[in-house]
PDB file of N, H, CA, C and O in Angstrom:
ATOM      1  N   UNK A   1       1.303  20.437 -21.682  1.00  0.00           N
ATOM      2  CA  UNK A   1       0.360  19.286 -21.330  1.00  0.00           C
ATOM      3  C   UNK A   1       0.023  20.254 -20.055  1.00  0.00           C
ATOM      4  O   UNK A   1       0.132  21.479 -20.126  1.00  0.00           O
ATOM      5  N   UNK A   2      -0.427  19.515 -18.812  1.00  0.00           N
ATOM      6  H   UNK A   2      -0.516  18.520 -18.755  1.00  0.00           H
ATOM      7  CA  UNK A   2      -1.430  20.049 -18.491  1.00  0.00           C
ATOM      8  C   UNK A   2      -1.452  19.168 -16.888  1.00  0.00           C
ATOM      9  O   UNK A   2      -1.973  18.140 -17.322  1.00  0.00           O
ATOM     10  N   UNK A   3      -1.314  18.970 -15.860  1.00  0.00           N
ATOM     11  H   UNK A   3      -0.891  19.805 -15.508  1.00  0.00           H
ATOM     12  CA  UNK A   3      -0.818  17.548 -15.141  1.00  0.00           C
ATOM     13  C   UNK A   3      -1.715  18.106 -13.881  1.00  0.00           C
ATOM     14  O   UNK A   3      -1.685  19.313 -14.117  1.00  0.00           O
ATOM     15  N   UNK A   4      -2.283  17.993 -13.008  1.00  0.00           N
ATOM     16  H   UNK A   4      -2.307  17.012 -12.816  1.00  0.00           H
ATOM     17  CA  UNK A   4      -2.754  17.415 -12.155  1.00  0.00           C
ATOM     18  C   UNK A   4      -2.370  16.659 -10.805  1.00  0.00           C
ATOM     19  O   UNK A   4      -1.761  15.695 -11.269  1.00  0.00           O
ATOM     20  N   UNK A   5      -2.348  16.506  -9.467  1.00  0.00           N
ATOM     21  H   UNK A   5      -2.842  17.289  -9.090  1.00  0.00           H
ATOM     22  CA  UNK A   5      -1.360  15.741  -8.353  1.00  0.00           C
ATOM     23  C   UNK A   5      -1.721  15.837  -7.224  1.00  0.00           C
ATOM     24  O   UNK A   5      -1.300  16.555  -6.316  1.00  0.00           O
ATOM     25  N   UNK A   6      -2.714  14.929  -7.261  1.00  0.00           N
ATOM     26  H   UNK A   6      -3.056  14.346  -7.998  1.00  0.00           H
ATOM     27  CA  UNK A   6      -3.635  14.807  -5.813  1.00  0.00           C
ATOM     28  C   UNK A   6      -2.869  14.523  -4.687  1.00  0.00           C
ATOM     29  O   UNK A   6      -2.058  13.597  -4.696  1.00  0.00           O
ATOM     30  N   UNK A   7      -3.066  15.297  -3.635  1.00  0.00           N
ATOM     31  H   UNK A   7      -3.724  16.050  -3.627  1.00  0.00           H
ATOM     32  CA  UNK A   7      -1.871  14.807  -2.558  1.00  0.00           C
ATOM     33  C   UNK A   7      -3.498  13.796  -1.347  1.00  0.00           C
ATOM     34  O   UNK A   7      -4.716  13.803  -1.169  1.00  0.00           O
ATOM     35  N   UNK A   8      -2.237  13.135  -0.905  1.00  0.00           N
ATOM     36  H   UNK A   8      -1.247  13.129  -1.050  1.00  0.00           H
ATOM     37  CA  UNK A   8      -3.317  12.466   0.290  1.00  0.00           C
ATOM     38  C   UNK A   8      -3.200  13.412   1.758  1.00  0.00           C
ATOM     39  O   UNK A   8      -2.290  14.205   2.001  1.00  0.00           O
ATOM     40  N   UNK A   9      -4.544  13.051   2.782  1.00  0.00           N
ATOM     41  H   UNK A   9      -5.282  12.406   2.585  1.00  0.00           H
ATOM     42  CA  UNK A   9      -4.584  13.292   3.829  1.00  0.00           C
ATOM     43  C   UNK A   9      -3.773  12.808   4.361  1.00  0.00           C
ATOM     44  O   UNK A   9      -3.032  12.014   3.781  1.00  0.00           O
ATOM     45  N   UNK A  10      -3.652  13.073   5.463  1.00  0.00           N
ATOM     46  H   UNK A  10      -4.254  13.717   5.934  1.00  0.00           H
ATOM     47  CA  UNK A  10      -2.313  13.231   7.274  1.00  0.00           C
ATOM     48  C   UNK A  10      -2.068  11.769   7.364  1.00  0.00           C
ATOM     49  O   UNK A  10      -0.908  11.434   7.604  1.00  0.00           O
ATOM     50  N   UNK A  11      -3.359  10.432   7.147  1.00  0.00           N
ATOM     51  H   UNK A  11      -4.301  10.703   6.953  1.00  0.00           H
ATOM     52  CA  UNK A  11      -3.392   9.605   7.328  1.00  0.00           C
ATOM     53  C   UNK A  11      -3.052   8.216   6.157  1.00  0.00           C
ATOM     54  O   UNK A  11      -2.861   7.001   6.109  1.00  0.00           O
ATOM     55  N   UNK A  12      -3.135   9.276   5.447  1.00  0.00           N
ATOM     56  H   UNK A  12      -3.290  10.263   5.486  1.00  0.00           H
ATOM     57  CA  UNK A  12      -3.083   7.764   4.283  1.00  0.00           C
ATOM     58  C   UNK A  12      -1.582   8.465   3.910  1.00  0.00           C
ATOM     59  O   UNK A  12      -0.669   7.640   3.861  1.00  0.00           O
ATOM     60  N   UNK A  13      -1.278   9.592   3.694  1.00  0.00           N
ATOM     61  H   UNK A  13      -2.019  10.262   3.734  1.00  0.00           H
ATOM     62  CA  UNK A  13      -0.042   9.423   3.397  1.00  0.00           C
ATOM     63  C   UNK A  13       1.025   9.105   4.524  1.00  0.00           C
ATOM     64  O   UNK A  13       2.202   9.123   4.164  1.00  0.00           O
ATOM     65  N   UNK A  14       0.687   8.755   6.125  1.00  0.00           N
ATOM     66  H   UNK A  14      -0.269   8.741   6.418  1.00  0.00           H
ATOM     67  CA  UNK A  14       1.058   7.927   6.856  1.00  0.00           C
ATOM     68  C   UNK A  14       1.213   6.255   6.141  1.00  0.00           C
ATOM     69  O   UNK A  14       1.945   5.419   5.612  1.00  0.00           O
ATOM     70  N   UNK A  15       0.387   6.474   6.445  1.00  0.00           N
ATOM     71  H   UNK A  15      -0.208   7.154   6.874  1.00  0.00           H
ATOM     72  CA  UNK A  15      -0.040   4.399   5.831  1.00  0.00           C
ATOM     73  C   UNK A  15       1.159   4.252   4.741  1.00  0.00           C
ATOM     74  O   UNK A  15       2.227   3.741   5.077  1.00  0.00           O
ATOM     75  N   UNK A  16       0.944   4.699   3.489  1.00  0.00           N
ATOM     76  H   UNK A  16       0.076   5.114   3.216  1.00  0.00           H
ATOM     77  CA  UNK A  16       1.909   5.039   2.416  1.00  0.00           C
ATOM     78  C   UNK A  16       3.869   4.986   3.012  1.00  0.00           C
ATOM     79  O   UNK A  16       4.788   4.273   2.608  1.00  0.00           O
ATOM     80  N   UNK A  17       3.848   5.869   3.882  1.00  0.00           N
ATOM     81  H   UNK A  17       3.102   6.448   4.211  1.00  0.00           H
ATOM     82  CA  UNK A  17       5.211   6.153   3.967  1.00  0.00           C
ATOM     83  C   UNK A  17       5.721   4.471   4.487  1.00  0.00           C
ATOM     84  O   UNK A  17       6.670   3.820   4.051  1.00  0.00           O
ATOM     85  N   UNK A  18       4.678   4.069   5.599  1.00  0.00           N
ATOM     86  H   UNK A  18       3.907   4.598   5.954  1.00  0.00           H
ATOM     87  CA  UNK A  18       4.882   2.704   6.497  1.00  0.00           C
ATOM     88  C   UNK A  18       5.263   1.678   5.480  1.00  0.00           C
ATOM     89  O   UNK A  18       6.166   0.841   5.443  1.00  0.00           O
ATOM     90  N   UNK A  19       4.515   1.928   4.852  1.00  0.00           N
ATOM     91  H   UNK A  19       3.782   2.608   4.882  1.00  0.00           H
ATOM     92  CA  UNK A  19       4.676   0.446   3.669  1.00  0.00           C
ATOM     93  C   UNK A  19       6.051   1.204   3.110  1.00  0.00           C
ATOM     94  O   UNK A  19       7.180   0.832   3.429  1.00  0.00           O
ATOM     95  N   UNK A  20       5.908   1.782   2.654  1.00  0.00           N
ATOM     96  H   UNK A  20       4.991   2.084   2.394  1.00  0.00           H
ATOM     97  CA  UNK A  20       7.774   2.563   2.068  1.00  0.00           C
ATOM     98  C   UNK A  20       8.687   2.088   3.004  1.00  0.00           C
ATOM     99  O   UNK A  20       9.842   2.102   2.578  1.00  0.00           O
ATOM    100  N   UNK A  21       8.564   1.711   4.033  1.00  0.00           N
ATOM    101  H   UNK A  21       7.626   1.699   4.379  1.00  0.00           H
ATOM    102  CA  UNK A  21       9.455   1.517   4.930  1.00  0.00           C
ATOM    103  C   UNK A  21       9.259   0.321   5.472  1.00  0.00           C
ATOM    104  O   UNK A  21      10.056   0.188   6.401  1.00  0.00           O
ATOM    105  N   UNK A  22       8.307  -0.993   5.285  1.00  0.00           N
ATOM    106  H   UNK A  22       7.660  -0.885   4.531  1.00  0.00           H
ATOM    107  CA  UNK A  22       7.994  -1.963   5.192  1.00  0.00           C
ATOM    108  C   UNK A  22       9.020  -2.968   4.041  1.00  0.00           C
ATOM    109  O   UNK A  22       9.697  -3.989   4.164  1.00  0.00           O
ATOM    110  N   UNK A  23       8.749  -2.213   3.135  1.00  0.00           N
ATOM    111  H   UNK A  23       8.199  -1.384   3.035  1.00  0.00           H
ATOM    112  CA  UNK A  23       9.280  -2.269   1.337  1.00  0.00           C
ATOM    113  C   UNK A  23      10.914  -2.426   1.650  1.00  0.00           C
ATOM    114  O   UNK A  23      11.649  -3.249   1.104  1.00  0.00           O
ATOM    115  N   UNK A  24      11.338  -1.375   2.730  1.00  0.00           N
ATOM    116  H   UNK A  24      10.741  -0.707   3.174  1.00  0.00           H
ATOM    117  CA  UNK A  24      12.893  -1.271   1.814  1.00  0.00           C
ATOM    118  C   UNK A  24      13.320  -2.377   3.876  1.00  0.00           C
ATOM    119  O   UNK A  24      14.413  -2.937   3.970  1.00  0.00           O
ATOM    120  N   UNK A  25      12.633  -2.422   4.725  1.00  0.00           N
ATOM    121  H   UNK A  25      11.746  -1.967   4.649  1.00  0.00           H
ATOM    122  CA  UNK A  25      13.415  -3.271   5.788  1.00  0.00           C
ATOM    123  C   UNK A  25      13.436  -4.721   5.343  1.00  0.00           C
ATOM    124  O   UNK A  25      14.225  -5.558   5.784  1.00  0.00           O
ATOM    125  N   UNK A  26      12.289  -4.995   4.225  1.00  0.00           N
ATOM    126  H   UNK A  26      11.649  -4.316   3.867  1.00  0.00           H
ATOM    127  CA  UNK A  26      12.094  -6.499   3.367  1.00  0.00           C
ATOM    128  C   UNK A  26      12.982  -6.211   2.443  1.00  0.00           C
ATOM    129  O   UNK A  26      12.821  -7.038   1.546  1.00  0.00           O
ATOM    130  N   UNK A  27      14.012  -5.332   2.118  1.00  0.00           N
ATOM    131  H   UNK A  27      14.143  -4.660   2.847  1.00  0.00           H
ATOM    132  CA  UNK A  27      15.176  -5.452   1.023  1.00  0.00           C
ATOM    133  C   UNK A  27      15.169  -5.145  -0.623  1.00  0.00           C
ATOM    134  O   UNK A  27      16.066  -5.427  -1.419  1.00  0.00           O
ATOM    135  N   UNK A  28      13.812  -4.443  -0.916  1.00  0.00           N
ATOM    136  H   UNK A  28      13.084  -4.214  -0.270  1.00  0.00           H
ATOM    137  CA  UNK A  28      12.900  -4.260  -1.856  1.00  0.00           C
ATOM    138  C   UNK A  28      12.919  -2.310  -1.836  1.00  0.00           C
ATOM    139  O   UNK A  28      12.717  -1.429  -1.001  1.00  0.00           O
ATOM    140  N   UNK A  29      13.345  -2.407  -3.506  1.00  0.00           N
ATOM    141  H   UNK A  29      13.510  -3.123  -4.185  1.00  0.00           H
ATOM    142  CA  UNK A  29      13.117  -1.182  -3.760  1.00  0.00           C
ATOM    143  C   UNK A  29      11.725  -0.179  -3.419  1.00  0.00           C
ATOM    144  O   UNK A  29      10.578  -0.338  -3.838  1.00  0.00           O
ATOM    145  N   UNK A  30      12.306   0.996  -2.429  1.00  0.00           N
ATOM    146  H   UNK A  30      13.238   1.125  -2.089  1.00  0.00           H
ATOM    147  CA  UNK A  30      11.055   1.897  -2.012  1.00  0.00           C
ATOM    148  C   UNK A  30      12.192   3.544  -1.993  1.00  0.00           C
ATOM    149  O   UNK A  30      13.335   3.972  -1.832  1.00  0.00           O
ATOM    150  N   UNK A  31      10.308   4.018  -2.395  1.00  0.00           N
ATOM    151  H   UNK A  31       9.380   3.670  -2.526  1.00  0.00           H
ATOM    152  CA  UNK A  31      11.163   5.732  -2.110  1.00  0.00           C
ATOM    153  C   UNK A  31      11.376   5.827  -0.161  1.00  0.00           C
ATOM    154  O   UNK A  31      11.374   6.946   0.354  1.00  0.00           O
ATOM    155  N   UNK A  32      11.516   4.778   0.578  1.00  0.00           N
ATOM    156  H   UNK A  32      11.518   3.870   0.160  1.00  0.00           H
ATOM    157  CA  UNK A  32      11.644   5.620   1.522  1.00  0.00           C
ATOM    158  C   UNK A  32      13.110   6.440   1.664  1.00  0.00           C
ATOM    159  O   UNK A  32      13.621   7.371   2.286  1.00  0.00           O
ATOM    160  N   UNK A  33      13.486   5.214   0.428  1.00  0.00           N
ATOM    161  H   UNK A  33      13.071   4.457  -0.077  1.00  0.00           H
ATOM    162  CA  UNK A  33      15.729   5.517   0.768  1.00  0.00           C
ATOM    163  C   UNK A  33      16.041   7.530  -0.694  1.00  0.00           C
ATOM    164  O   UNK A  33      16.906   8.092  -1.365  1.00  0.00           O
ATOM    165  N   UNK A  34      14.607   7.650  -0.290  1.00  0.00           N
ATOM    166  H   UNK A  34      13.904   7.193   0.256  1.00  0.00           H
ATOM    167  CA  UNK A  34      14.640   8.636  -1.014  1.00  0.00           C
ATOM    168  C   UNK A  34      14.044  10.149   0.071  1.00  0.00           C
ATOM    169  O   UNK A  34      12.845  10.428   0.035  1.00  0.00           O
ATOM    170  N   UNK A  35      14.376  10.439   0.376  1.00  0.00           N
ATOM    171  H   UNK A  35      15.350  10.212   0.405  1.00  0.00           H
ATOM    172  CA  UNK A  35      14.727  11.294   2.115  1.00  0.00           C
ATOM    173  C   UNK A  35      13.542  12.777   1.477  1.00  0.00           C
ATOM    174  O   UNK A  35      12.721  13.463   2.086  1.00  0.00           O
ATOM    175  N   UNK A  36      14.064  12.772  -0.228  1.00  0.00           N
ATOM    176  H   UNK A  36      14.731  12.215  -0.724  1.00  0.00           H
ATOM    177  CA  UNK A  36      13.316  14.786  -0.154  1.00  0.00           C
ATOM    178  C   UNK A  36      12.678  15.169   0.023  1.00  0.00           C
ATOM    179  O   UNK A  36      11.858  14.289  -0.236  1.00  0.00           O
ATOM    180  N   UNK A  37      11.648  16.660   0.619  1.00  0.00           N
ATOM    181  H   UNK A  37      12.315  17.376   0.830  1.00  0.00           H
ATOM    182  CA  UNK A  37      11.166  17.016   1.400  1.00  0.00           C
ATOM    183  C   UNK A  37       9.901  17.027  -0.016  1.00  0.00           C
ATOM    184  O   UNK A  37       8.826  17.572   0.236  1.00  0.00           O
ATOM    185  N   UNK A  38      10.093  16.466  -1.321  1.00  0.00           N
ATOM    186  H   UNK A  38      10.966  16.023  -1.526  1.00  0.00           H
ATOM    187  CA  UNK A  38       9.433  16.955  -2.503  1.00  0.00           C
ATOM    188  C   UNK A  38       8.633  15.185  -2.910  1.00  0.00           C
ATOM    189  O   UNK A  38       7.661  14.826  -3.575  1.00  0.00           O
ATOM    190  N   UNK A  39       9.645  14.505  -2.118  1.00  0.00           N
ATOM    191  H   UNK A  39      10.434  14.796  -1.578  1.00  0.00           H
ATOM    192  CA  UNK A  39       9.032  12.998  -2.148  1.00  0.00           C
ATOM    193  C   UNK A  39       7.761  12.927  -1.475  1.00  0.00           C
ATOM    194  O   UNK A  39       7.591  13.315  -0.319  1.00  0.00           O
ATOM    195  N   UNK A  40       7.171  12.596  -1.961  1.00  0.00           N
ATOM    196  H   UNK A  40       7.309  12.280  -2.900  1.00  0.00           H
ATOM    197  CA  UNK A  40       5.769  12.921  -0.525  1.00  0.00           C
ATOM    198  C   UNK A  40       4.854  12.101  -1.828  1.00  0.00           C
ATOM    199  O   UNK A  40       4.874  12.134  -3.058  1.00  0.00           O
ATOM    200  N   UNK A  41       3.889  11.204  -0.528  1.00  0.00           N
ATOM    201  H   UNK A  41       3.873  11.177   0.471  1.00  0.00           H
ATOM    202  CA  UNK A  41       2.711  10.547  -1.520  1.00  0.00           C
ATOM    203  C   UNK A  41       1.421  10.900  -2.341  1.00  0.00           C
ATOM    204  O   UNK A  41       0.539  11.647  -1.920  1.00  0.00           O
ATOM    205  N   UNK A  42       1.415  10.366  -3.383  1.00  0.00           N
ATOM    206  H   UNK A  42       2.132   9.758  -3.725  1.00  0.00           H
ATOM    207  CA  UNK A  42      -0.014  11.583  -4.339  1.00  0.00           C
ATOM    208  C   UNK A  42      -0.476  10.142  -4.636  1.00  0.00           C
ATOM    209  O   UNK A  42       0.114   9.065  -4.547  1.00  0.00           O
ATOM    210  N   UNK A  43      -2.057  10.564  -5.121  1.00  0.00           N
ATOM    211  H   UNK A  43      -2.536  11.438  -5.194  1.00  0.00           H
ATOM    212  CA  UNK A  43      -2.625   9.559  -5.449  1.00  0.00           C
ATOM    213  C   UNK A  43      -2.948   8.826  -6.911  1.00  0.00           C
ATOM    214  O   UNK A  43      -2.824   9.771  -7.689  1.00  0.00           O
ATOM    215  N   UNK A  44      -3.177   8.054  -7.437  1.00  0.00           N
ATOM    216  H   UNK A  44      -3.277   7.286  -6.805  1.00  0.00           H
ATOM    217  CA  UNK A  44      -2.830   7.546  -8.459  1.00  0.00           C
ATOM    218  C   UNK A  44      -4.082   8.469  -9.468  1.00  0.00           C
ATOM    219  O   UNK A  44      -5.296   8.424  -9.268  1.00  0.00           O
ATOM    220  N   UNK A  45      -3.449   9.196 -10.452  1.00  0.00           N
ATOM    221  H   UNK A  45      -2.463   9.233 -10.614  1.00  0.00           H
ATOM    222  CA  UNK A  45      -4.708   9.053 -11.203  1.00  0.00           C
ATOM    223  C   UNK A  45      -5.067   8.884 -12.886  1.00  0.00           C
ATOM    224  O   UNK A  45      -4.982   9.839 -13.657  1.00  0.00           O
ATOM    225  N   UNK A  46      -5.500   7.437 -13.335  1.00  0.00           N
ATOM    226  H   UNK A  46      -5.569   6.660 -12.709  1.00  0.00           H
ATOM    227  CA  UNK A  46      -6.996   6.887 -12.491  1.00  0.00           C
ATOM    228  C   UNK A  46      -6.483   6.424 -11.453  1.00  0.00           C
ATOM    229  O   UNK A  46      -5.432   5.920 -11.057  1.00  0.00           O
ATOM    230  N   UNK A  47      -8.137   6.908 -10.873  1.00  0.00           N
ATOM    231  H   UNK A  47      -8.990   7.318 -11.194  1.00  0.00           H
ATOM    232  CA  UNK A  47      -7.443   5.632  -9.508  1.00  0.00           C
ATOM    233  C   UNK A  47      -7.706   4.444  -9.773  1.00  0.00           C
ATOM    234  O   UNK A  47      -8.588   3.940 -10.467  1.00  0.00           O
ATOM    235  N   UNK A  48      -6.874   4.015  -9.168  1.00  0.00           N
ATOM    236  H   UNK A  48      -6.158   4.424  -8.604  1.00  0.00           H
ATOM    237  CA  UNK A  48      -6.819   2.320  -9.097  1.00  0.00           C
ATOM    238  C   UNK A  48      -7.520   0.947  -8.066  1.00  0.00           C
ATOM    239  O   UNK A  48      -7.564   0.722  -6.856  1.00  0.00           O
ATOM    240  N   UNK A  49      -7.817   0.512  -8.833  1.00  0.00           N
ATOM    241  H   UNK A  49      -7.782   0.695  -9.815  1.00  0.00           H
ATOM    242  CA  UNK A  49      -9.490  -0.352  -9.046  1.00  0.00           C
ATOM    243  C   UNK A  49      -8.551  -0.825  -7.845  1.00  0.00           C
ATOM    244  O   UNK A  49      -7.447  -0.367  -7.548  1.00  0.00           O
ATOM    245  N   UNK A  50      -9.356  -1.988  -7.147  1.00  0.00           N
ATOM    246  H   UNK A  50     -10.252  -2.359  -7.387  1.00  0.00           H
ATOM    247  CA  UNK A  50      -8.796  -3.241  -6.438  1.00  0.00           C
ATOM    248  C   UNK A  50      -9.393  -4.337  -6.462  1.00  0.00           C
ATOM    249  O   UNK A  50      -8.915  -5.313  -5.885  1.00  0.00           O
TER     250      UNK A  50
END
């Protein structure tokens, strides 16, 4: 099995982390509660269409 991890640029990474904090502040499950250095936002693949 092979995997590809697509990392976000700094602006997108910060945007995702801020969303995680808003979720946590609202009492919802959030990755903000897992502060490990390896817990970083990644881009979904295939890309999610809105």
